[in-house]
C-alpha positions as CSV (number, residue, x, y, z in Angstrom):
1,X,57.7,131.4,108.3
2,X,60.5,133.9,108.3
3,X,60.4,134.2,112.1
4,X,61.3,130.5,112.4
5,X,64.4,130.8,110.1
6,X,67.8,130.5,111.7
7,X,70.0,133.1,110.0
8,X,72.8,130.6,110.0
9,X,70.8,128.6,107.5
10,X,70.7,131.5,105.0
11,X,73.4,131.4,102.4
12,X,73.2,135.1,101.6
13,X,73.8,135.9,105.3
14,X,76.2,133.2,106.5
15,X,77.9,131.9,103.3
16,X,81.4,132.4,102.1
17,X,81.2,136.1,101.2
18,X,84.9,136.3,100.1
19,X,84.0,133.9,97.2
20,X,80.6,135.3,96.4
21,X,81.8,138.9,96.4
22,X,84.4,138.3,93.7
23,X,84.1,140.4,90.6
24,X,81.8,138.6,88.1
25,X,80.8,135.9,90.6
26,X,77.2,134.8,90.4
27,X,74.9,132.0,89.4
28,X,76.0,132.2,85.7
29,X,79.7,132.8,86.2
30,X,82.0,130.0,85.2
31,X,85.0,131.6,86.9
32,X,83.6,131.9,90.4
33,X,85.6,129.0,91.8
34,X,89.3,128.3,91.4
35,X,89.3,124.5,91.6
36,X,93.0,124.4,91.8
37,X,93.0,126.5,94.9
38,X,92.9,124.6,98.2
39,X,90.9,127.4,100.0
40,X,88.2,127.3,97.4
41,X,88.0,123.5,97.4
42,X,87.7,123.5,101.2
43,X,85.0,126.2,101.2
44,X,82.9,124.5,98.6
45,X,83.1,121.1,100.4
46,X,82.1,122.7,103.7
47,X,79.2,124.5,102.1
48,X,77.6,121.5,100.5
49,X,77.9,119.7,103.9
50,X,76.0,122.6,105.4
51,X,73.4,122.3,102.7
52,X,72.9,118.7,103.7
53,X,72.2,119.8,107.3
54,X,69.7,122.3,105.9
55,X,68.0,119.7,103.7
56,X,66.9,117.9,106.8
57,X,65.9,121.2,108.4
58,X,63.8,122.1,105.4
59,X,62.1,118.6,105.5
60,X,61.4,118.9,109.2
61,X,60.0,122.4,108.9
62,X,58.1,121.7,105.7
63,X,60.0,124.4,103.8
64,X,59.5,123.7,100.1
65,X,60.0,125.4,96.8
66,X,60.7,129.2,97.3
67,X,60.8,128.8,101.1
68,X,63.5,126.1,101.0
69,X,66.8,127.4,102.3
70,X,69.1,124.6,101.3
71,X,69.6,124.9,97.5
72,X,71.8,128.1,97.5
73,X,74.4,126.2,99.5
74,X,75.2,124.0,96.4
75,X,73.5,125.9,93.5
76,X,75.8,128.9,94.1
77,X,78.7,126.6,93.1
78,X,77.0,125.1,90.0
79,X,75.9,121.9,91.6
80,X,72.4,120.3,91.5
81,X,70.9,117.8,94.0
82,X,71.2,114.4,92.4
83,X,69.9,112.3,95.3
84,X,69.4,112.1,99.1
85,X,70.5,109.5,101.5
86,X,67.8,108.7,104.1
87,X,67.1,106.2,106.9
88,X,63.9,105.3,108.6
89,X,62.9,106.7,111.9
90,X,63.0,104.3,114.9
91,X,59.2,104.7,115.5
92,X,57.7,105.8,112.2
93,X,58.9,103.8,109.2
94,X,57.4,106.4,106.8
95,X,59.5,109.2,108.3
96,X,62.7,109.2,106.3
97,X,65.5,111.2,107.9
98,X,68.0,112.8,105.5
99,X,71.6,112.2,106.6
100,X,73.4,112.6,103.4
101,X,73.1,113.9,99.8
102,X,74.7,113.5,96.4
103,X,75.5,116.7,94.5
104,X,76.3,116.7,90.8
105,X,78.5,119.4,89.2
106,X,76.6,121.1,86.4
107,X,78.8,123.6,84.5
108,X,77.2,126.7,83.1
109,X,75.7,126.5,79.6
110,X,78.3,125.9,77.0
111,X,81.1,125.2,79.5
112,X,82.9,122.1,80.6
113,X,83.7,120.8,84.0
114,X,87.0,121.9,85.3
115,X,89.5,119.0,85.4
116,X,90.2,119.6,89.1
117,X,86.5,119.9,90.0
118,X,84.5,116.9,91.2
119,X,81.6,115.6,89.1
120,X,79.9,114.5,92.3
121,X,80.2,115.3,96.0
122,X,78.7,112.9,98.5
123,X,78.2,114.8,101.7
124,X,77.1,113.6,105.2
125,X,75.8,115.8,107.9
126,X,76.6,115.5,111.6
127,X,74.6,115.4,114.8
128,X,71.6,117.8,114.9
129,X,71.0,118.3,118.6
130,X,68.0,120.6,118.3
131,X,66.3,118.1,115.9
132,X,63.1,116.4,117.3
133,X,64.7,113.0,116.5
134,X,68.2,113.8,117.6
135,X,68.2,110.4,119.3
136,X,69.1,108.8,116.0
137,X,72.3,110.9,115.7
138,X,73.2,110.4,119.4
139,X,72.8,106.6,119.0
140,X,75.4,106.7,116.3
141,X,77.7,109.0,118.3
142,X,77.7,106.3,120.9
143,X,78.6,103.7,118.2
144,X,81.6,105.9,117.3
145,X,82.8,105.8,120.9
146,X,82.3,102.0,120.8
147,X,84.0,101.7,117.4
148,X,80.9,100.0,115.9
149,X,79.8,102.7,113.5
150,X,80.5,100.3,110.6
151,X,77.8,98.0,111.9
152,X,75.1,100.7,111.7
153,X,72.3,100.9,109.1
154,X,73.4,104.4,108.2
155,X,77.0,103.3,107.4
156,X,75.6,100.4,105.3
157,X,73.4,102.9,103.3
158,X,76.4,105.3,102.9
159,X,78.6,102.5,101.5
160,X,75.9,101.3,99.2
161,X,75.1,104.7,97.8
162,X,78.8,105.4,97.0
163,X,79.2,101.9,95.5
164,X,76.2,102.5,93.3
165,X,77.5,105.9,92.2
166,X,80.9,104.6,91.3
167,X,79.4,101.7,89.5
168,X,77.4,104.1,87.4
169,X,80.5,106.1,86.5
170,X,82.4,102.9,85.7
171,X,79.6,101.9,83.2
172,X,80.2,105.3,81.5
173,X,76.7,106.6,82.2
174,X,78.1,109.5,84.1
175,X,80.5,110.5,81.4
176,X,83.6,110.4,83.5
177,X,86.2,108.0,84.7
178,X,88.7,107.9,87.6
179,X,88.4,108.2,91.4
180,X,88.8,112.0,91.5
181,X,85.4,112.6,90.0
182,X,83.7,111.7,93.3
183,X,84.5,113.6,96.5
184,X,83.5,112.6,100.0
185,X,82.8,115.2,102.7
186,X,81.3,115.3,106.1
187,X,81.2,117.1,109.4
188,X,81.5,115.5,112.9
189,X,79.4,112.4,112.8
190,X,79.2,112.8,109.0
191,X,83.0,113.0,108.9
192,X,83.1,109.6,110.6
193,X,80.8,108.2,107.9
194,X,82.9,109.7,105.1
195,X,86.0,108.3,106.8
196,X,84.4,104.9,107.0
197,X,83.4,104.9,103.3
198,X,86.7,106.4,102.0
199,X,88.8,104.0,104.1
200,X,86.8,100.9,102.9
201,X,87.0,102.1,99.3
202,X,90.7,102.3,99.4
203,X,91.3,99.1,101.4
204,X,88.9,96.8,99.5
205,X,88.7,98.4,96.0
206,X,91.9,100.4,95.7
207,X,89.9,103.6,95.0
208,X,91.4,106.8,96.4
209,X,88.5,109.2,96.7
210,X,89.3,112.8,97.6
211,X,87.9,113.2,101.1
212,X,87.2,116.3,103.3
213,X,86.7,115.5,106.9
214,X,85.6,118.5,109.0
215,X,86.0,118.1,112.8
216,X,86.1,114.2,112.6
217,X,85.5,112.6,116.1
218,X,88.5,110.8,117.6
219,X,87.9,108.8,120.9
220,X,91.2,109.5,122.7
221,X,92.6,110.2,126.1
222,X,94.6,113.1,124.6
223,X,92.3,115.9,125.8
224,X,92.4,114.6,129.3
225,X,96.2,114.2,129.2
226,X,96.5,117.8,128.0
227,X,94.6,119.0,131.0
228,X,96.3,116.8,133.6
229,X,99.8,117.3,132.2
230,X,100.1,120.9,131.1
231,X,103.9,120.5,130.4
232,X,104.4,119.7,126.8
233,X,107.8,118.0,127.6
234,X,106.2,115.7,130.1
235,X,103.4,114.8,127.7
236,X,105.8,114.0,124.9
237,X,107.8,111.7,127.2
238,X,104.7,109.9,128.4
239,X,103.4,109.4,124.9
240,X,106.8,108.3,123.6
241,X,107.0,105.6,126.3
242,X,103.4,104.5,125.5
243,X,104.3,104.0,121.8
244,X,107.4,102.0,122.8
245,X,105.1,99.8,124.9
246,X,102.9,99.3,121.9
247,X,105.9,98.3,119.8
248,X,106.8,95.7,122.4
249,X,103.2,94.3,122.5
250,X,103.3,94.3,118.7
251,X,106.2,91.8,118.8
252,X,104.1,89.6,121.0
253,X,101.0,89.9,118.9
254,X,102.9,89.4,115.7
255,X,99.9,88.3,113.5
256,X,97.9,91.4,114.4
257,X,100.9,93.7,113.8
258,X,101.6,92.2,110.4
259,X,97.9,92.5,109.5
260,X,97.9,96.2,110.4
261,X,101.1,96.8,108.5
262,X,99.6,95.2,105.4
263,X,96.5,97.3,105.9
264,X,98.6,100.5,106.1
265,X,100.3,99.6,102.9
266,X,97.0,99.3,101.1
267,X,95.7,102.5,102.6
268,X,98.8,104.6,102.0
269,X,97.9,106.1,98.6
270,X,94.7,107.6,100.1
271,X,95.3,110.8,102.0
272,X,92.1,112.4,103.3
273,X,92.0,116.1,104.3
274,X,91.4,116.3,108.1
275,X,90.2,119.8,109.2
276,X,90.6,120.1,113.0
277,X,90.7,122.9,115.5
278,X,93.3,122.7,118.3
279,X,90.6,123.6,120.9
280,X,88.0,121.1,119.7
281,X,88.2,118.2,122.3
282,X,86.1,116.0,119.9
283,X,88.9,115.9,117.3
284,X,92.0,116.7,119.3
285,X,93.0,113.1,119.2
286,X,93.9,113.3,115.5
287,X,96.3,116.1,116.2
288,X,97.9,114.0,119.0
289,X,98.0,110.9,116.9
290,X,99.8,112.4,113.9
291,X,102.2,114.5,116.0
292,X,103.1,111.6,118.2
293,X,103.7,109.5,115.2
294,X,106.1,112.0,113.7
295,X,107.9,112.3,117.0
296,X,108.2,108.5,117.4
297,X,109.6,108.1,113.8
298,X,112.2,110.8,114.4
299,X,113.1,109.4,117.8
300,X,113.1,105.7,117.2
301,X,112.7,104.5,113.7
302,X,112.7,100.9,114.8
303,X,109.4,101.4,116.6
304,X,107.6,102.6,113.5
305,X,105.2,99.6,113.6
306,X,103.7,101.0,116.8
307,X,102.0,103.7,114.8
308,X,99.8,101.1,113.2
309,X,98.6,99.8,116.6
310,X,96.1,100.7,119.3
311,X,95.7,99.2,122.8
312,X,92.1,98.4,122.2
313,X,92.7,96.7,118.9
314,X,95.5,94.6,120.5
315,X,93.2,93.6,123.3
316,X,90.5,92.5,120.8
317,X,93.2,90.6,118.9
318,X,94.3,88.8,122.1
319,X,90.6,87.8,122.6
320,X,90.5,86.4,119.0
321,X,88.7,89.3,117.4
322,X,90.3,91.5,114.7
323,X,89.4,95.1,114.6
324,X,91.1,98.4,113.7
325,X,90.4,101.9,115.0
326,X,89.3,104.2,112.1
327,X,91.8,106.9,113.2
328,X,94.7,104.6,112.3
329,X,95.6,106.3,109.0
330,X,98.9,105.9,107.2
331,X,98.5,109.1,105.1
332,X,96.6,112.3,105.6
333,X,96.8,116.1,105.3
334,X,96.1,117.6,108.7
335,X,94.7,121.1,108.5
336,X,94.8,122.8,112.0
337,X,92.9,126.0,112.8
338,X,94.3,127.9,115.8
339,X,92.1,131.0,115.6
340,X,89.8,131.9,118.5
341,X,87.7,134.6,120.1
342,X,89.8,135.9,122.9
343,X,86.7,137.4,124.5
344,X,84.9,134.1,124.8
345,X,85.2,131.8,127.8
346,X,86.7,128.3,127.4
347,X,83.3,126.6,126.9
348,X,82.3,129.0,124.2
349,X,85.7,128.6,122.5
350,X,85.4,124.8,122.6
351,X,81.9,124.9,121.1
352,X,82.9,127.4,118.4
353,X,85.9,125.2,117.6
354,X,83.6,122.3,116.6
355,X,81.4,124.4,114.3
356,X,81.3,123.7,110.6
357,X,81.0,127.4,109.6
358,X,84.7,128.1,110.4
359,X,85.7,126.0,107.4
360,X,84.2,128.1,104.7
361,X,85.9,131.2,105.9
362,X,88.9,132.6,104.0
363,X,92.5,131.7,104.9
364,X,93.0,135.3,105.9
365,X,90.3,134.8,108.7
366,X,91.8,131.6,110.0
367,X,95.1,130.7,111.6
368,X,95.5,127.7,109.4
369,X,98.5,125.4,109.2
370,X,98.8,122.1,107.4
371,X,101.1,119.1,107.2
372,X,101.1,116.1,105.0
373,X,101.8,112.8,106.9
374,X,102.7,109.6,105.1
375,X,103.7,106.1,106.1
376,X,106.8,105.7,104.0
């Protein structure tokens, strides 16, 4: 069995050594994690998402009990597996694919949960290309590009699971109250699911769930524009003019514009954490979206409503269908990683930029910057 193990799945080999090597850290230590520290919160969230990937690997490879590799990715931080989120295989209804999991914080004996720690983390994995049934993930990747992920069975199951968990907490059975006791986390495709759930919770129920989105996909022409127009000044001018065009179209499509402005007002209290790499073409659009928005607001405050609009949404509105792109967020904290391996070629750098493992490294190992954006 050992010969089939990917070392990247082993927590003791690939986990966050800067946390686990702390003095006194270990399975019984209550001081291993500083829940008030942003670095620790990011690393823990990334690790439990990795554990969700490995849960499906364990299931596929029939690794159980002592051979299972997934548990250390959450047990090391005093969590237990509370439940798994599964969907049926296209061909075999009895084959349940794990795409998410619910982890419950279990303080060490005699201790209490830290007030800044979550009681639950709901984590969603991303696309698993080597998986024998990768077609399920690829099908959803296509739905992301078509902006129809919310219509998928996996999205429905994710919403239902979080709704049920929050209802249980509200009834007092979980022993806690408040939105902060449940975190959402996901990587790539899983980040899109977490974004869908968190956005809906805020828009429809007014619940602001702390959300950690690692390399969330963003369908955008920004990567192509960056290649075709290497001059930053030219890009800024083009994008500024594009936003002014949106502002003009928004005046024509007044009902759609007002609807989006109301939606932004409802969503404003929710500020998910977006973890992106500047060389990851899959999520570069988020960098462009927020930076363009900031530039537009500084340059022409009267065109602020353009930041709530997208050309595709306006086209659908003109055709009598109301939609909104999930990347249209009024508030967010954008964490941008600029570190890279100078010895790697461009393809290798791009692939590494999308990997989850970068996000449980220490701040000292990353060129990490952050900025809080709000629609005020």
